[in-house]
C-alpha positions as CSV (number, residue, x, y, z in Angstrom):
1,M,-2.2,22.6,-5.6
2,G,-0.2,24.1,-2.8
3,I,3.5,24.1,-2.0
4,Y,3.7,20.3,-1.8
5,G,2.4,20.0,-5.3
6,Y,4.7,22.5,-6.9
7,L,7.7,21.2,-5.1
8,I,7.1,17.5,-6.0
9,E,6.2,18.2,-9.6
10,Y,9.4,20.2,-10.0
11,M,11.4,17.4,-8.4
12,T,9.8,14.8,-10.7
13,S,10.4,16.6,-14.0
14,K,13.9,17.7,-13.2
15,G,14.9,14.4,-11.6
16,E,13.6,12.4,-14.6
17,R,15.6,14.4,-17.1
18,F,18.7,14.3,-15.0
19,M,18.6,10.5,-14.6
20,K,18.1,9.9,-18.3
21,K,21.1,12.0,-19.2
22,N,23.4,11.0,-16.3
23,I,22.7,7.3,-15.6
24,I,26.4,6.5,-15.4
25,G,27.2,9.4,-13.1
26,I,24.3,8.3,-10.9
27,G,25.8,4.8,-10.7
28,I,29.2,6.2,-9.6
29,L,27.4,8.5,-7.1
30,W,25.5,5.5,-5.7
31,V,28.8,3.6,-5.2
32,C,30.4,6.6,-3.5
33,T,27.4,7.0,-1.2
34,F,27.5,3.3,-0.3
35,C,31.2,3.7,0.6
36,A,30.5,6.8,2.6
37,L,27.8,4.9,4.6
38,S,30.3,2.0,5.3
39,P,30.8,3.1,9.0
40,V,27.2,2.2,9.8
41,F,28.1,-1.4,8.9
42,A,30.2,-1.6,12.1
43,G,29.0,-4.2,14.6
44,E,27.8,-7.8,14.7
45,T,26.3,-9.3,11.6
46,T,23.2,-11.5,12.1
47,V,21.2,-13.6,9.6
48,V,17.6,-14.5,10.3
49,L,15.0,-16.4,8.3
50,G,11.5,-15.7,9.2
51,G,8.2,-16.4,7.5
52,E,4.4,-16.4,7.4
53,L,1.8,-19.0,6.6
54,E,-1.9,-18.1,6.2
55,F,-4.5,-20.9,6.0
56,E,-8.1,-19.7,5.3
57,F,-11.7,-20.8,5.1
58,V,-13.8,-18.6,2.7
59,D,-17.5,-18.4,2.2
60,S,-18.7,-15.9,-0.4
61,E,-22.0,-14.7,-1.8
62,N,-22.3,-14.4,-5.6
63,D,-24.3,-12.7,-8.2
64,P,-27.9,-14.1,-8.3
65,T,-27.5,-15.2,-11.9
66,V,-24.5,-17.5,-11.0
67,K,-24.6,-20.5,-8.7
68,K,-23.3,-19.7,-5.3
69,P,-19.8,-21.2,-4.9
70,D,-19.3,-23.8,-2.1
71,P,-17.2,-22.7,0.9
72,Y,-13.6,-23.8,0.6
73,F,-10.2,-23.9,2.3
74,K,-7.0,-22.5,0.9
75,I,-3.5,-21.6,1.7
76,D,-3.7,-17.9,1.1
77,Q,0.1,-17.3,1.2
78,L,3.4,-18.7,2.3
79,Y,6.2,-16.1,2.7
80,L,9.8,-16.4,3.6
81,Y,11.5,-13.3,5.1
82,P,15.3,-13.5,5.0
83,K,17.0,-10.6,6.9
84,V,20.6,-9.6,7.4
85,T,21.6,-7.0,9.9
86,F,24.9,-5.3,10.3
87,G,25.2,-3.8,13.7
88,E,22.3,-1.6,14.7
89,N,21.9,0.6,11.6
90,V,21.8,-1.6,8.5
91,I,19.1,-4.0,7.5
92,L,18.9,-6.0,4.2
93,R,15.5,-7.7,3.8
94,A,13.5,-9.6,1.2
95,D,10.0,-10.9,1.0
96,I,9.7,-14.1,-1.0
97,A,6.2,-15.5,-1.9
98,I,6.1,-19.2,-2.4
99,K,3.5,-20.3,-4.9
100,A,2.5,-23.8,-6.1
101,D,5.1,-23.9,-8.9
102,T,7.3,-20.8,-8.4
103,A,8.8,-18.4,-6.0
104,I,8.4,-14.6,-6.4
105,I,10.5,-11.9,-4.8
106,E,7.9,-9.3,-3.9
107,E,10.2,-7.0,-1.9
108,V,14.0,-6.7,-1.6
109,W,15.5,-3.6,0.0
110,G,18.2,-2.2,2.3
111,R,17.7,0.3,5.1
112,F,20.5,2.5,6.5
113,S,19.7,4.4,9.7
114,G,21.7,6.5,12.1
115,L,22.7,8.9,9.2
116,P,23.5,12.6,9.7
117,F,20.6,14.8,10.8
118,N,18.9,11.8,12.4
119,S,17.9,10.5,9.0
120,W,17.5,7.1,7.3
121,L,17.7,5.9,3.7
122,E,16.1,2.9,2.0
123,A,16.8,1.6,-1.5
124,G,15.2,-1.3,-3.5
125,L,11.8,-2.7,-4.2
126,N,9.5,-1.8,-1.3
127,D,6.1,-0.3,-0.2
128,M,5.2,3.3,-0.7
129,F,5.7,5.2,2.5
130,I,2.0,5.8,2.9
131,A,1.4,2.0,3.1
132,N,2.8,1.8,6.7
133,I,-0.6,1.1,8.1
134,D,-1.5,-1.6,10.7
135,R,-4.8,-2.7,9.1
136,K,-4.9,-5.8,11.4
137,L,-7.6,-7.5,9.3
138,E,-6.8,-9.8,6.3
139,N,-9.2,-8.0,4.0
140,E,-7.6,-5.2,2.2
141,I,-8.7,-1.6,2.4
142,L,-10.4,-0.3,-0.8
143,I,-7.8,2.5,-1.4
144,E,-5.0,0.1,-0.6
145,T,-6.0,-2.2,-3.4
146,A,-6.5,0.8,-5.8
147,F,-3.3,2.8,-5.0
148,Y,-0.6,1.1,-3.0
149,R,-0.9,-2.7,-2.7
150,D,2.0,-3.2,-5.2
151,D,5.6,-2.3,-4.4
152,D,7.7,0.1,-6.4
153,M,11.5,0.3,-7.2
154,G,13.4,3.3,-6.1
155,I,14.7,5.1,-3.0
156,A,13.1,6.6,0.1
157,L,14.6,8.7,2.8
158,G,13.3,10.5,5.9
159,G,14.0,12.0,9.3
160,E,13.2,10.5,12.7
161,P,11.0,12.6,14.9
162,V,12.6,15.8,16.4
163,G,10.2,17.7,18.6
164,G,7.4,15.5,17.3
165,F,8.0,16.5,13.6
166,Y,9.3,14.0,11.0
167,W,9.5,13.8,7.2
168,K,9.5,11.2,4.4
169,A,10.4,11.5,0.7
170,S,10.7,9.0,-2.2
171,L,11.7,8.8,-5.9
172,T,10.5,5.6,-7.6
173,N,10.0,4.2,-11.1
174,G,6.2,4.9,-10.9
175,M,3.4,2.4,-11.5
176,K,1.1,1.8,-14.4
177,L,-2.7,1.9,-14.5
178,G,-4.5,-1.5,-14.7
179,T,-7.0,-3.6,-12.9
180,K,-7.0,-5.6,-9.6
181,V,-9.4,-7.9,-8.1
182,F,-11.0,-6.6,-4.9
183,G,-11.9,-9.2,-2.3
184,E,-10.6,-12.4,-0.8
185,D,-12.5,-14.7,-3.2
186,T,-11.1,-14.1,-6.6
187,G,-13.8,-16.2,-8.2
188,T,-16.6,-13.8,-7.3
189,A,-14.9,-10.4,-6.7
190,T,-15.0,-7.6,-9.2
191,T,-12.1,-5.7,-10.6
192,I,-11.2,-2.1,-9.8
193,L,-9.0,0.5,-11.4
194,A,-5.6,0.2,-9.7
195,D,-1.9,1.2,-9.8
196,L,0.3,-1.8,-10.8
197,K,4.0,-2.4,-10.5
198,S,5.5,-1.8,-14.0
199,P,7.7,-4.4,-15.7
200,D,11.4,-3.4,-15.7
201,S,11.3,-3.0,-19.5
202,A,8.1,-0.9,-19.6
203,P,8.1,2.8,-20.5
204,R,7.6,4.8,-17.3
205,H,7.8,8.3,-15.7
206,L,9.3,8.7,-12.2
207,M,7.0,9.3,-9.2
208,A,8.2,11.6,-6.5
209,G,6.5,11.8,-3.0
210,F,6.9,13.9,0.1
211,G,5.2,14.0,3.5
212,T,5.8,15.9,6.8
213,G,4.3,14.3,9.9
214,F,3.8,15.0,13.5
215,K,3.7,12.6,16.5
216,W,2.4,13.9,19.8
217,N,2.3,12.2,23.2
218,M,-0.8,13.7,24.7
219,G,-0.2,12.4,28.2
220,G,-0.8,9.1,29.8
221,S,-1.1,6.4,27.1
222,A,-2.7,8.8,24.6
223,K,-0.7,9.6,21.4
224,I,-1.5,10.8,17.9
225,D,0.3,10.5,14.6
226,L,-0.6,12.6,11.5
227,L,1.1,12.5,8.1
228,P,-0.1,14.6,5.1
229,Y,1.5,13.6,1.8
230,Y,1.7,14.3,-1.9
231,Y,2.9,12.2,-4.8
232,S,3.4,13.4,-8.4
233,G,4.3,11.8,-11.7
234,K,3.1,11.5,-15.3
235,L,0.9,9.1,-17.2
236,T,2.5,7.1,-20.0
237,S,0.9,6.9,-23.4
238,S,-0.3,3.3,-22.4
239,D,-1.9,4.7,-19.3
240,V,-3.8,7.3,-21.4
241,N,-4.9,4.6,-23.8
242,F,-6.1,2.5,-20.9
243,L,-8.2,5.4,-19.5
244,Q,-9.7,6.1,-22.9
245,A,-11.0,2.6,-23.0
246,I,-13.0,3.0,-19.8
247,P,-16.7,3.9,-20.5
248,G,-17.4,7.6,-19.9
249,Y,-13.8,8.7,-19.8
250,G,-13.7,10.2,-23.3
251,T,-10.7,11.0,-25.5
252,A,-8.7,13.3,-23.2
253,T,-4.9,13.1,-23.6
254,D,-3.9,14.9,-20.3
255,D,-1.0,13.1,-18.6
256,K,-1.4,14.5,-15.1
257,K,-0.9,12.0,-12.3
258,V,-1.0,13.0,-8.6
259,R,-2.0,11.4,-5.3
260,Y,-2.4,13.3,-2.0
261,G,-4.0,12.9,1.3
262,L,-3.5,12.2,5.0
263,N,-2.6,9.2,7.3
264,A,-3.8,9.4,10.9
265,R,-3.5,7.3,14.0
266,Y,-4.7,7.7,17.6
267,D,-3.9,5.3,20.5
268,V,-5.1,5.4,24.1
269,G,-4.8,2.4,26.3
270,K,-6.1,-0.7,24.5
271,F,-8.0,1.4,21.9
272,T,-6.6,2.3,18.5
273,L,-8.2,4.4,15.7
274,I,-6.5,4.6,12.3
275,G,-7.6,6.3,9.1
276,Q,-6.6,7.6,5.8
277,L,-7.8,10.1,3.2
278,L,-6.6,9.8,-0.4
279,K,-7.5,11.7,-3.6
280,S,-6.0,11.0,-7.1
281,E,-6.0,12.7,-10.4
282,D,-5.2,10.7,-13.5
283,G,-5.6,12.7,-16.7
284,V,-9.1,14.1,-16.3
285,L,-10.3,11.4,-14.0
286,D,-10.6,12.0,-10.2
287,R,-10.9,9.3,-7.6
288,R,-11.2,9.8,-3.8
289,G,-11.6,7.5,-0.9
290,W,-11.1,7.2,2.8
291,F,-11.3,4.7,5.6
292,M,-11.5,4.6,9.4
293,Q,-10.8,1.6,11.6
294,P,-11.4,1.5,15.4
295,S,-10.2,-1.5,17.4
296,I,-10.1,-2.4,21.0
297,Q,-8.5,-5.2,23.0
298,V,-10.8,-6.9,25.5
299,S,-9.2,-9.7,27.4
300,S,-7.9,-12.2,24.8
301,L,-10.0,-10.8,22.0
302,E,-9.4,-7.8,19.7
303,W,-12.6,-6.4,18.2
304,V,-12.2,-4.5,14.9
305,Y,-14.6,-2.6,12.7
306,R,-13.6,-0.9,9.4
307,Y,-15.5,1.4,7.0
308,S,-13.9,2.2,3.7
309,N,-15.1,3.7,0.4
310,L,-13.8,4.6,-3.1
311,K,-15.5,7.1,-5.4
312,I,-14.8,7.6,-9.1
313,D,-15.9,10.5,-11.1
314,L,-17.5,8.5,-14.0
315,P,-21.1,7.6,-14.6
316,A,-21.7,4.1,-13.3
317,D,-21.9,1.5,-16.1
318,F,-23.1,-2.0,-15.2
319,T,-20.9,-3.5,-17.9
320,S,-17.7,-2.1,-16.4
321,S,-16.9,-2.5,-12.7
322,L,-14.1,0.0,-13.1
323,T,-16.8,2.8,-13.1
324,W,-18.5,1.7,-9.8
325,D,-18.5,3.6,-6.6
326,R,-17.8,1.3,-3.6
327,E,-18.3,1.0,0.1
328,Q,-17.3,-1.8,2.5
329,H,-18.0,-2.6,6.1
330,I,-15.9,-5.2,7.9
331,F,-16.6,-6.7,11.3
332,G,-13.8,-8.7,12.7
333,V,-12.4,-10.4,15.9
334,I,-8.8,-11.5,16.4
335,T,-7.5,-13.8,19.1
336,K,-3.9,-14.8,19.8
337,L,-3.5,-18.6,20.4
338,S,0.3,-18.5,21.1
339,P,3.3,-16.3,20.2
340,G,3.1,-15.8,16.4
341,V,-0.2,-17.6,16.0
342,K,-3.5,-15.8,15.5
343,V,-7.0,-16.6,14.4
344,K,-8.9,-13.9,12.5
345,I,-12.7,-14.0,11.9
346,E,-14.1,-11.4,9.5
347,Y,-17.3,-10.6,7.7
348,A,-17.2,-8.1,4.8
349,V,-20.3,-6.3,3.6
350,N,-19.7,-4.9,0.1
351,V,-21.9,-2.2,-1.5
352,E,-21.5,-1.1,-5.1
353,E,-23.2,1.6,-7.2
354,T,-23.3,-0.4,-10.4
355,G,-25.6,1.7,-12.6
356,G,-27.9,-1.3,-12.8
357,R,-29.1,-4.0,-10.4
358,D,-27.5,-4.8,-7.1
359,I,-25.0,-7.6,-6.9
360,S,-24.3,-9.9,-3.9
361,D,-20.6,-10.4,-3.0
362,N,-20.4,-10.3,0.8
363,E,-17.7,-12.5,2.2
364,F,-17.1,-14.5,5.4
365,L,-13.4,-15.4,6.2
366,T,-11.7,-17.3,8.9
367,Q,-7.9,-17.3,8.9
368,L,-5.2,-19.1,10.8
369,E,-2.0,-16.9,10.7
370,M,1.3,-18.3,11.7
371,I,4.4,-16.1,11.9
372,F,7.8,-17.6,12.5
């Protein structure tokens, strides 16, 4: 398991017991901390309302036994991004998704930087720190959908690079196990086992994470960024019951829950290579996946290729897509029409080990992205 594992598991168990017994004291401590941070509020206050609109054309293959759906247009998402800044060191931010009949606050958090020891603090509903990946393409990464597409409530803190080294840590509510649709066309895509944001009232166990990274300027325009990480929590009884319902899992009651791996990025000139390794253990179930994505800017076009996979240690059962190993190849090109306006053209080749016959679910996507 290594020192990361022992440290994080100790922090998780002790932290959870402490919070349950001292919730009032934690509230008082939080107020005192907020007051202690008040000097970082000095400076001009600004309020900005940004947003994003994505308009798409989707053409998907489908299983041979089902009529191929007609291509169609859709508004993939409309977001509003209100942001308040206090001086240079405090940001309050929310991400609001506008649906046909409702508005959903997907993220709301505050960030305090310029703290002692060159550190920063974030609190609220936000991404896991390993989700800070510039995937460029609209299609999600397999391990992103499975492990960190949803946000989690809690705190995160870290240190800015000193001599190239930096660190990040988090303590959050923890997510529950469930299913998510993988792919842009929800009418034809299959579901995968995934971590989901838990309702506020749901039973949960805290999830602690820690990573130590290294940024190195290699000379000229070349630079590299590496971040190994480790997360630890515990499965709830509902999680265990969910796993036991998956074909091939069995009746094990182990509540172990860990995620660990490596984020990596390399830049030189107009070329970028990003990648990630991730392995998880949920009870007696192991999953592992990785991706790599090279991209290069040539004149007004950015050419992108991505390979990703996700393996699950269960025998493939054609009746349950949760047991399938998966691979995906994406070929994409991005062009910038004007500041804040891009067109993305992507073709995704999906390969599944189903335990039965092959299925056809490749997808062609064109997206107009407008950021304001």
